[in-house]
N, C-alpha and C positions, 0 to 999 in steps of 0.2 A: 557576480562573484569577483572582487576584489584581490587580487593580489599583494603580498607585500613586497616592495626591494629587493628583498631577501631573492624570494622566490621572480622574480624578472629578471635576476642578475645572471639566476644559476640557473634558468630558462637560455637567457642572450650566450652564456657557456656552454651549453649542449648544444651543440650547433645540426644544425640533421645531417652536414659529409665531414663532419670530424675534424675539419681545415683547422687555420686558424687565421687570423685577417691576414696577414703576411703568404700565408700558401694563397691564402685568393688573388691576392693585388698579383703575385708570381703569376697563376693559372692564368687570371684573365687576359695580364701583357702577352704574355705565349700564345694564347689565343687569338691576340689580337693581332702578334704577331711586329708589337713592338717593341726594340732596345732601349733599356735602361735609360738611356740618357736621351733617345724623342721623346719618352713619355715623361721625363723629368722637364726638358724643356718647353713642350704643352703644358706643363704645371708650372713651370717658376721658379724650382727645385734643382738645389743640385742631384747629379745619378745617385750621391752618394745618401740621399737623405731615400733616393725612394729603393735602393739597396738593402737599406739598413729598415728601411716598413718591410721590405720584402722579407728580409732575418729576423723579424721579431724583434730586433732590437730598437724600436719607433715606432710612433704610430702617429698616425696623419690627422692634420685639425681640424673641426667640424668640416669647415670649407674644403680645403682640404680634398677633405674626403669624396664630399659630393661631387666636385671637377675630375677629378679618379675616376668614379664610376662612371660618369659623359663620357670623360676621352675611352674607357675601357670598354663601354659598351652595357654595364649591367648595371644593378642597381644596387643602392645603400646601405639595401635590408640585405642584400644579400654580398657584400663586401663583406659587413661586420657581423652577420650570426649565421652568412649558409642559406639565407629565405629567399622562396624563387628558386629562379631559373638562372643555370651557372655559363658561364661561355660553352658559347659549343664551337671548340677550331676546329670538327669540320668543316661546317657551315662557311667558317672564316676562309675555312681551304679551298673550299667551292667555289667564293668569292673572287678569291686572289685567282682561279685560275680561268677564271671566265675572262676581267677584263688581262693578263695572258695571252688571250685568243681573241680576245679584241683588241690590243695591241700589237700585234703579230700580222693582225689584220689590217690594219692603219697603216703596218708599214711596210707591208705588199703592195696597197694601193700606192703609198710611198713612191714606192721603186717603180710601179708600172707608170705613172702620172711624170716620171723624172724619165724613161724612155719615149713617150711620147708628146714628150716634150722638145728632146733632142730630136727625135725625127720631125717632127713640125718644123721646127728650126732648119735641118738639112736640105725639109722641102722648100721653108720659104726663101732659104741663097740659092737653090738649084731657080727658082724660080724668076728670083731677079738678076743671077745672071744668064738667061735664054731675053730678060728684058733687054739689055744693055746691047 
């Protein structure tokens, strides 16, 4: 079955999630917990450009759209038409929480290492004084 160009355009406009390209860019950026400035820096554009995309005042060029999808961890099809899996902010939150736990553990180990080094240094100084 062949579809006309008009039918295809109508289907693309009738997205499964009812959102716009700008809305999906914003949702994906929010789920990824990336600031507008950080996203703009990664894409090599100004923050105002990203803000215009999110407000549907402008659209990214094709090459930027593919870069955008990669940075945000979504498919170009989802960005363009809402087709496929939307970003899962809960998964991002879980990942961020896991990283925080790992960071807290590393900080604790660093503190313990510092205390152990200080104790060894004091013991070494005591042994050196007893030798003299």
